C-alpha positions in Angstrom: -13.5 -6.9 -0.2 -16.7 -5.3 -0.8 -17.5 -1.5 -0.5 -19.8 -0.9 1.5 -22.5 2.0 0.5 -23.0 3.4 4.2 -19.5 3.7 4.5 -19.2 6.1 1.7 -22.2 7.9 2.6 -20.6 8.3 6.4 -17.3 9.4 4.4 -19.5 12.4 2.4 -21.3 13.3 5.7 -17.8 13.4 7.5 -16.5 15.7 4.7 -19.4 18.0 5.0 -19.0 18.3 8.4 -15.0 19.5 7.9 -16.3 22.2 5.6 -18.6 22.8 8.9 -15.9 23.0 11.0 -13.8 25.4 8.7 -16.8 28.1 7.5 -19.7 26.9 10.2 -22.9 27.9 8.9 -25.2 27.3 12.2 -23.2 29.9 14.8 -23.5 33.0 13.0 -24.9 34.9 16.3 -24.7 32.3 18.6 -21.1 30.4 20.2 -23.4 27.8 22.2 -24.1 26.8 18.3 -20.8 27.1 17.3 -19.4 24.5 20.7 -22.4 22.1 19.8 -21.8 21.9 15.9 -18.1 22.7 14.9 -16.3 22.4 17.9 -18.4 19.0 19.3 -20.3 16.8 16.7 -17.8 17.6 13.8 -15.4 16.8 15.6 -15.8 13.4 15.1 -15.0 13.5 11.3 -11.1 13.5 11.1 -10.8 10.4 14.3 -13.5 8.5 12.2 -11.1 9.1 8.5 -8.4 8.0 10.5 -10.5 4.6 11.8 -11.6 4.3 8.1 -7.9 4.6 7.0 -6.6 1.9 9.5 -8.9 -0.7 8.8 -8.3 -0.6 5.3 -4.4 -0.3 6.4 -4.3 -3.7 8.2 -4.6 -6.2 5.1 -1.4 -4.2 3.9 0.9 -5.1 6.4 0.0 -8.5 6.2 0.4 -8.7 2.4 4.1 -6.4 3.2 2.5 -3.2 0.5 2.9 -0.5 3.3 5.7 0.9 1.2 3.6 2.1 -2.0 0.6 3.4 0.4 3.2 5.5 2.1 4.7 6.6 -1.1 1.3 7.7 -2.2 0.3 9.9 1.0 3.7 11.5 0.5 3.5 12.4 -3.1 -0.5 13.2 -2.2 0.9 15.7 0.1 3.6 17.2 -1.5 1.1 17.9 -5.0 -1.4 18.9 -2.6 0.7 21.7 -0.7 1.7 22.7 -4.2 -2.1 23.0 -5.7 -2.8 24.8 -2.4 0.9 27.8 -2.9 -1.3 30.3 -4.8 -3.6 30.5 -1.6 -1.3 30.4 1.3 1.9 32.5 -1.0 1.2 35.0 0.8 2.7 33.8 4.1 4.9 31.5 2.1 6.6 34.7 0.8 6.5 37.0 3.9 7.5 34.5 6.7 11.3 33.3 7.4 12.7 30.1 6.4 11.6 28.9 9.9 8.0 29.6 9.6 7.8 27.9 5.9 9.7 25.3 7.1 7.3 24.5 9.6 4.8 24.8 7.2 5.6 22.3 5.4 6.4 19.7 8.2 3.3 20.4 9.8 1.0 20.9 6.8 -1.7 24.2 5.7 -4.6 24.3 7.0 -6.4 20.9 6.6 -3.5 19.4 4.5 -1.8 18.5 7.9 -4.2 15.2 7.4 -2.2 14.0 4.7 1.0 14.1 6.4 -0.3 12.9 10.1 -1.8 9.7 8.5 1.4 8.8 6.6 3.3 9.1 10.3 0.2 7.2 11.6 1.1 4.5 9.2 4.4 4.4 9.5 4.2 4.0 13.4 1.1 1.4 12.8 3.6 -0.3 10.8 5.9 -0.7 13.5 3.7 -2.4 16.1 1.5 -3.9 13.7 2.8 -7.2 14.9 1.6 -6.6 18.5 -0.9 -8.6 20.8 -4.4 -6.5 20.7 -3.6 -5.8 24.5 -0.4 -3.9 23.4 -2.0 -1.8 20.6 -5.0 -1.0 22.5 -2.5 0.2 25.4 -0.7 2.0 22.9 -3.8 3.3 21.7 -4.7 4.7 24.7 -1.4 6.0 25.5 -1.2 8.5 22.9 -4.9 9.4 22.6 -4.6 10.6 26.4 -1.0 12.5 25.9 -3.0 14.1 23.4 -5.6 15.3 25.6 -3.3 15.8 28.5 -1.6 18.6 26.1 -4.7 19.9 25.0 -6.2 20.4 28.3 -2.7 21.9 29.4 -3.3 24.8 27.6 -6.6 25.3 28.4 -5.8 25.5 31.8 -2.9 27.0 31.6 -0.4 24.8 32.6 2.3 24.6 30.1 4.2 28.0 29.1 4.0 30.0 26.6 4.6 28.4 23.4 8.0 28.9 21.5 8.4 30.5 18.5 9.7 28.1 16.7 6.7 26.0 17.4 4.0 28.2 15.8 0.2 27.1 16.5 -0.1 25.2 19.8 -2.8 23.0 18.2 0.6 21.1 16.1 1.5 19.9 20.0 -1.7 17.7 20.1 -3.4 17.4 16.8 -0.8 15.4 15.1 -0.1 12.1 13.3 1.1 10.8 16.9 -1.6 12.0 19.5 -4.8 12.0 17.0 -3.8 10.0 13.9 -2.2 6.9 15.6 -4.6 5.9 18.4 -7.7 5.9 16.0 -5.4 4.2 13.2 -4.5 1.5 15.6 -8.8 1.1 16.3 -9.5 0.7 12.8 -6.6 -1.9 12.1 -8.0 -4.0 15.1 -11.5 -3.7 13.9 -10.4 -5.6 10.9 -8.1 -7.7 12.7 -10.9 -9.0 14.2 -13.5 -8.6 11.8 -15.8 -7.0 13.9 -18.2 -5.9 11.8 -18.9 -9.6 10.9 -19.2 -10.5 14.8 -21.0 -8.0 16.1 -25.0 -7.2 16.2 -25.4 -4.0 14.3 -28.5 -2.7 16.3 -26.3 -2.3 19.8 -23.0 -0.8 17.7 -25.6 1.8 16.7 -26.7 2.7 19.3 -23.6 3.0 21.0 -22.1 5.5 18.3 -25.4 7.4 18.6 -25.0 8.3 21.9 -21.4 8.6 21.8 -22.0 11.1 18.8 -24.6 12.8 21.1 -22.3 13.4 24.3 -19.3 15.1 21.9 -21.4 18.6 21.9 -22.1 18.2 26.2 -18.6 17.8 26.2 -17.8 20.5 24.4 -19.8 22.8 26.1 -18.4 21.8 29.3 -14.7 22.3 28.2 -15.8 26.0 27.6 -17.6 26.5 30.4 -15.1 25.3 33.0 -11.7 25.8 31.4 -9.7 29.0 32.2 -8.1 29.4 28.3 -10.1 28.5 25.0 -8.8 25.5 22.7 -9.0 23.8 20.4 -11.8 20.8 20.6 -9.8 18.3 18.5 -9.0 15.9 21.1 -12.4 15.2 23.4 -12.4 12.5 25.1 -15.6 11.4 23.6 -14.5 10.7 20.2 -12.2 7.6 21.6 -15.8 5.6 21.4 -17.7 7.6 18.8 -15.0 8.0 16.1 -14.8 3.7 15.9 -18.0 2.9 17.0 -19.4 5.1 13.9 -17.1 3.8 11.5 -18.0 0.0 12.6 -21.6 0.9 12.2 -21.4 1.9 8.9 -19.3 -0.8 8.0 -22.2 -3.3 8.8 -24.5 -2.2 6.0 -24.9 -2.9 2.6 -22.5 -3.6 -0.1 -21.7 -1.6 -3.4 -19.8 -1.4 -6.5 -19.7 2.0 -6.9 -16.9 4.2 -5.3 -17.9 7.5 -6.8 -19.4 8.1 -3.1 -16.1 7.5 -1.2 -14.2 9.5 -4.0 -16.7 12.6 -3.8 -16.0 12.5 0.0 -12.5 13.0 -0.9 -13.2 16.0 -3.2 -15.0 17.6 -0.9 -12.4 18.0 1.9 -9.3 18.3 -0.3 -10.8 21.0 -2.6 -13.2 23.2 -0.2 -10.7 25.3 1.0 -9.9 26.6 -2.2 -13.3 28.0 -2.1 -13.7 29.0 1.2 -10.4 30.7 2.0 -10.8 32.6 -1.7 -14.7 33.5 -0.7 -13.8 35.0 2.7 -10.7 37.0 1.4 -12.7 38.2 -1.3 -16.8 38.9 -0.3 -18.5 39.4 2.6 -20.9 36.7 1.7 -21.8 35.2 5.2 -21.0 32.0 6.3 -23.9 29.9 5.6 -23.4 31.4 1.8 -20.0 30.6 2.2 -20.4 27.0 3.1 -23.1 26.4 0.3 -21.1 27.6 -1.9 -17.7 25.3 -0.9 -19.9 22.5 -0.5 -21.5 22.8 -4.0 -17.9 23.9 -5.9 -15.7 21.2 -4.2 -18.5 18.8 -5.1 -19.1 19.9 -8.7 -14.9 20.0 -9.3 -15.1 16.8 -7.7 -17.7 15.3 -10.5 -15.2 16.9 -12.8 -12.4 15.1 -11.5 -14.2 11.8 -11.2 -15.3 11.9 -15.2 -11.9 13.1 -16.2 -9.8 10.4 -14.4 -8.3 13.1 -12.2 -9.8 11.6 -9.2 -7.6 8.3 -9.7 -4.3 10.4 -9.2 -5.3 13.2 -7.0 -7.9 11.6 -4.8 
């Protein structure tokens, strides 16, 4: 299958959004700006990545090559957790075995995505033979359950999180409640070849409107919920992420993988620059953001040129 230039460029934009979530350059003096960007629009990034994963995973299910895919995800997870050990070593050596085990189980910082993608892929494999109606129902159920957990924390319905759980974020931002729904949507987009069957213009309008609604939902959640929570499971993501990816899949083809690989590089590498810069300097967030983006892009370019990208990205 041909690669799509618009999809690879979208992946680049999504990776930049992830950097903006971790070190928001826009909300220095305004909580509202953070809600619009890092806790609003930028939240489409991770679900959209899951949709893309599911789209390219569907042929593996049909071909029976799921095993190598899962093994590679787990291998990448272990390698990147080890590479980031110098960054989180203080937490590693200062914590008890329960905390250490939890960090490895759910992933440190952004690396949760890899283990969540592996879980989503494994679960999707088990149900890939289901009808489209049943898969959609499962996606809705899993997504709604994750949103309900987030709402439960926002409205203080759930009791305090036990110590062994750690951050309550992991209870709704994981491979089951966030990864699986969007993974299945990507799989269904590929199953029914929607990029070839739909008109790109109306899909683009839907994607634009759905993405524009995310900041509004983020602001509303902050205004009406008694307890502040992470905005990973916004309801509007259910439409914004698949529509955005579907629109990108309808673009022009390309023969280069560099844009997509650079997006992966920015995603995996930027936390090195963010974490160390914040620890060792007093630079304002806009400069940290630019430094993390430029540094990870430059290092990613070196990995592409050296061939390391094939093994690590």
